[in-house]
C-alpha positions in Angstrom: 71.3 141.6 107.4 74.3 144.1 107.3 74.8 143.6 111.0 74.4 139.8 110.8 72.3 137.5 112.8 72.4 136.8 116.5 73.3 133.3 117.6 69.7 132.4 118.2 68.7 133.6 114.8 71.6 131.7 113.2 70.7 128.5 115.0 67.1 128.7 113.7 68.4 129.5 110.2 70.8 126.5 110.2 68.3 124.1 111.9 70.3 123.4 115.1 70.2 124.5 118.7 72.3 127.3 120.2 74.1 124.7 122.2 75.1 122.9 119.0 76.5 126.2 117.5 78.5 126.8 120.6 79.8 123.2 120.5 80.9 123.7 116.9 82.8 126.8 118.1 84.5 124.8 120.9 85.6 122.1 118.4 87.0 124.7 116.1 84.6 123.7 113.2 83.3 127.2 112.9 85.2 130.3 114.1 83.4 132.6 116.5 82.2 135.6 114.6 82.8 139.2 115.6 80.6 140.9 118.2 78.6 144.1 117.9 78.8 147.1 120.2 76.6 145.3 122.7 78.8 142.3 122.8 76.5 139.9 120.8 77.9 137.6 118.2 76.9 138.5 114.7 76.8 135.8 112.1 77.2 136.8 108.5 76.7 134.8 105.3 80.2 133.1 105.4 79.6 132.0 109.0 76.1 130.7 108.1 77.4 128.8 105.1 80.1 127.1 107.2 77.5 126.3 109.9 75.2 124.7 107.3 78.0 122.6 105.9 79.1 121.4 109.3 75.5 120.6 110.2 74.9 118.7 106.9 78.1 116.6 107.4 77.2 115.8 111.0 73.7 114.8 109.9 75.1 112.5 107.3 77.0 110.7 110.0 80.5 112.2 109.6 82.3 112.1 113.0 82.7 115.6 114.4 86.4 115.0 114.7 86.6 114.7 110.9 84.4 117.6 109.9 86.9 120.4 110.4 89.3 118.8 108.0 86.6 118.2 105.4 85.4 121.8 105.6 88.9 123.0 104.7 89.6 120.4 102.1 90.0 121.0 98.3 87.2 119.6 96.1 89.1 116.4 95.2 90.0 115.6 98.8 86.5 116.5 99.9 85.0 114.1 97.4 87.4 111.3 98.4 86.6 111.8 102.0 82.8 111.7 101.3 83.3 108.4 99.5 85.0 107.0 102.5 82.2 108.2 104.8 79.6 106.7 102.3 81.4 103.3 102.6 81.4 103.4 106.4 77.8 104.4 106.5 76.9 101.6 104.1 78.7 99.1 106.4 77.0 100.5 109.4 73.6 100.2 107.7 74.3 96.6 106.8 75.3 95.8 110.3 72.2 97.5 111.8 70.0 95.8 109.2 71.5 92.4 110.3 70.9 93.2 113.9 67.3 94.3 113.2 66.7 91.1 111.3 68.0 89.1 114.3 65.7 91.0 116.6 62.8 90.3 114.3 63.6 86.6 114.3 64.0 86.7 118.1 60.5 88.2 118.3 59.3 85.2 116.3 61.1 82.8 118.8 62.3 79.7 117.0 63.3 81.5 113.8 66.6 82.7 115.2 67.7 79.1 115.9 65.9 76.9 113.4 65.3 77.1 109.6 61.9 78.0 108.3 60.9 74.4 107.4 61.5 73.3 111.1 59.5 76.3 112.4 56.7 75.3 110.0 56.8 71.9 111.5 56.4 73.3 115.0 53.5 75.5 113.9 51.9 72.3 112.4 52.1 70.6 115.8 50.3 73.6 117.4 47.6 73.5 114.7 47.1 69.8 115.3 46.4 70.5 119.0 49.5 69.1 120.6 50.2 70.0 124.2 52.4 73.1 124.5 54.9 71.3 126.7 55.3 68.6 123.9 55.8 71.3 121.3 58.5 72.9 123.5 60.2 69.5 123.9 60.3 69.1 120.1 61.6 72.6 119.7 64.4 72.0 122.1 65.3 68.7 120.5 65.4 70.2 117.0 68.1 72.6 117.9 70.7 70.1 118.9 69.5 67.7 116.1 70.4 70.3 113.5 73.8 70.8 115.0 74.7 67.2 115.8 73.2 65.3 112.8 72.9 67.9 110.0 73.2 65.2 107.4 69.9 63.7 108.7 68.1 66.8 109.7 66.4 67.7 106.4 65.3 64.2 105.8 63.9 63.9 109.4 61.9 67.2 109.1 60.5 66.1 105.7 59.5 62.7 107.0 57.9 64.1 110.1 56.0 66.7 108.1 54.5 63.9 105.9 53.8 61.8 108.9 51.7 64.5 110.5 49.3 64.1 107.6 48.5 60.6 109.0 45.7 60.8 111.6 46.9 57.5 113.1 50.4 58.7 113.6 49.1 61.9 115.1 46.9 60.1 117.5 49.7 57.7 118.6 52.1 60.6 119.0 49.7 62.5 121.2 49.2 59.4 123.3 53.0 59.1 123.6 53.1 62.6 124.9 50.4 61.8 127.4 52.6 58.9 128.7 54.9 61.5 130.3 52.4 61.6 133.2 52.2 57.8 133.6 54.2 55.7 136.1 57.1 53.9 134.4 55.7 50.5 135.2 52.3 51.3 133.7 51.3 48.3 131.5 50.0 50.7 128.9 53.5 51.7 128.1 54.3 48.3 126.6 51.1 48.4 124.5 51.9 51.8 123.3 55.5 50.9 122.4 54.2 48.0 120.3 51.7 50.3 118.5 54.4 52.9 117.8 56.8 50.2 116.6 54.3 48.8 114.2 53.5 52.3 112.9 57.2 53.0 112.3 57.8 49.7 110.6 55.0 50.3 108.2 57.5 52.3 106.1 60.9 50.7 106.9 62.6 52.8 104.2 62.1 55.9 106.4 64.1 54.2 109.2 67.1 53.5 107.0 70.2 55.5 107.9 71.7 57.2 104.9 75.0 55.9 103.6 78.0 57.5 105.2 76.0 58.9 108.2 77.7 56.6 110.7 80.4 58.2 112.8 82.4 57.0 115.8 80.2 59.0 118.1 76.9 58.3 116.4 75.4 56.7 119.5 76.2 59.8 121.6 74.8 62.2 119.1 71.7 60.1 118.7 71.2 59.9 122.5 71.4 63.6 123.0 68.7 64.2 120.4 66.3 61.2 120.8 66.5 61.1 124.6 66.0 64.8 125.3 64.3 65.5 128.6 64.1 61.8 129.6 65.7 62.5 132.9 62.5 64.2 134.1 60.1 61.7 132.5 60.9 58.1 133.4 57.8 56.8 131.7 59.0 58.4 128.4 62.5 56.9 128.9 61.0 53.4 129.3 58.7 54.0 126.2 61.6 55.0 124.1 63.8 52.1 125.3 61.0 49.6 124.4 60.4 51.1 121.0 64.2 51.0 120.2 64.4 47.4 121.4 61.4 46.5 119.3 63.0 48.1 116.2 66.3 46.4 116.8 64.5 43.0 117.1 62.9 43.8 113.7 66.3 44.4 112.2 66.5 48.2 112.3 70.0 49.6 113.0 69.3 51.8 116.0 72.4 53.1 117.7 73.1 51.7 121.2 73.7 54.1 124.1 
């Protein structure tokens, strides 16, 4: 050990590569040691100690540009600098954790855009055997519904969750989904509209708009949500129009488009 270690031996001792040791030299973090008669660098204990400290700081996330100053700092300054590094690392961890959580939610699809109760509702539709295209339509409609009518969203999700416990409602809703493939003048649409209206009127309290929920653009907001995808499904557009007309005739305040 009197003659010191070669650069290869020093790199192994410190736990880095020879390339890293040379990089530390180029940055001035660790001074190049003296060479022996054969021209080889020889690392002694002081050199190894500085290499270990530089590697430890770098492994802890300290930027290489700041390591040199830290290595030469007095104990108080060194401790203060480490506190600052700790704070920045904590912020970075929190940011990365948030990004990871977002990726986890993206993996689960809806959960990045909708609250858990709405996702549970979509899962319930799947369990009940609704067509995937219908579930997709409901998923797409729930996103703007949450943004455009947040004061009604929770109540809507709650009511729909309870309604899905009613086999009659489920059967009618599935039939309504099937109507997307019908011609818009199919006589079955009027029959289905009447059945849906009767089912909705069975609990009129659920159709009452909460006090203060009316806005100057209520009709526009309602239209965006309730008439989602109607452009590509004229039979559904007619079905919705008939149900709304029936509800208005029964005294229900349905916004006009």
